[in-house]
N, C-alpha and C positions, 0 to 999 in steps of 0.2 A: 084200472087206472082211475085215480080220482080227478076231480075237476081241475085242481091246481096243476097236476101233471099234464093233463090234456092242454091246458092253457100254455104251459111252458113249451110243449111240443109244437103248438101252433106258432108261437113266437119264433122258435128256431126254424121252422119250416118257412115262415114269411121272410125271416132274415136271409136264409139260404137263397130263396128265389130272388130277392132284391139284389143280393151280392152277385149272384150268377148273371142276372140280366145286365147289371151295370158292368160287370167284368167282360161280358161279351161285347158290349158297346165300346168299352175301352180298347179291347183287342182289335175290333173293327176299325176304330178311329186310328189306332197305331198303324195299321196296314195302309190306311189312306195317306198318312203322313209320308210314307215312302213313295207314293205315286202322284199326289196332288199338292198343289200350292196351298189350297184351302185346308189341307189336312191338319195343320197346327191348330187352327181354331177349333176344328172338330175334336181333336185330341184333348184340348183344354176343357171343352164342355163335357166330354166323356169322363175325364179324370175328376172333374168336379162332382159329377153324378155318383161316381164310385166312392169318392171320399165321403159324400153325404150318406150313402148306404152304409158304409162302415161306421160312421158316427151315430147312425140311428139304430145300430144293433141292439138286441135285447129289449126292444120296445121303447128305447129312449126317444125315437122320432115321434112317438105318439104322446109324449109328455109335454105339457105346456108350462 
């Protein structure tokens, strides 16, 4: 593999980790909504984090 291919694989790996981590937090917050009053606030925070992870896919989050 060349350097460009390795860089693309790293970007995809990083994207996958961020999306999985944010998705897990979103699922956890959704479960809290069913059991706690404060769950709605937690769900909003987790949803925001997930949306940011999706928006940052493909290295867009590193661009300024």
